[in-house]
N, C-alpha and C positions, 0 to 999 in steps of 0.2 A: 477312790481306790476301791476295789472289790476283793473280798476275801471269802473263800469257801471254807466252811467249818463243818465238823461232823454234828450229827443229831445229839450226841452226848455233850459236846461243847456248848450247843445251843441251849440245852436244858440245865446244865450245871454252871455255866459261866465260861467265858473265854479268857485265855491267858496266852499270848503269843508275842513274838518279836518281829519287827519288820526292819528292812534296811531302807533308810531315808535316802533321797536323791543326793543329799550332801555327804553321805557316807556314815552317818550316825546310825547306831543300832537302837531302836526305840521299842520299849516294852509296853504292850497294850493289855490292859486288864479291864474286864467288864465288872459291872456291879455285882457283888456276891448275892446269889439267890435270884437274880433276874434272868428270866428266860428271854432268848432272842428269837424274834419271829422272822420268817423268810422275807428278805427285802428291807429289813430294818436298817436305819442309818445310825451310826454312832459318830459323834462329834468330839474330836480330841483338840482342845484349845491350844493354840500357839505351837502346834506341831507341823503345820503346813509349810508352804514355801514362803520365803521372805518377801516383803513388800518391795515394789520397784523403788530404787534409790534410797531405801531404808533397810539396810541389812541386819539391823538389830531388832526389827519387829517382824514377827511371823503371823501368817494367817492360820486359819483352822484346817485340820485334816479331817475329811469326811470318809468313813469306811461303810460301805454297803455290804451286808452279810448275805451270803448265798449258802443255804444249808444243804448238805448232801444227805439225802435220806437212804437207808438201807433198802436193798432189793427185796 
């Protein structure tokens, strides 16, 4: 998944929600005080798609951040 964030969010920490493919609303929070660099990847464990033939186990969700710089 790719998420575009503002420069302010990249410097102060991210906090947003996403709609998962199965209809759940998931809140994503970054580590407090951690700056996010362009192209950085965040791994959210067990928030990805379910494994084949194992609906109770989920994979990881990877989010790639794209930072929107001011003009």
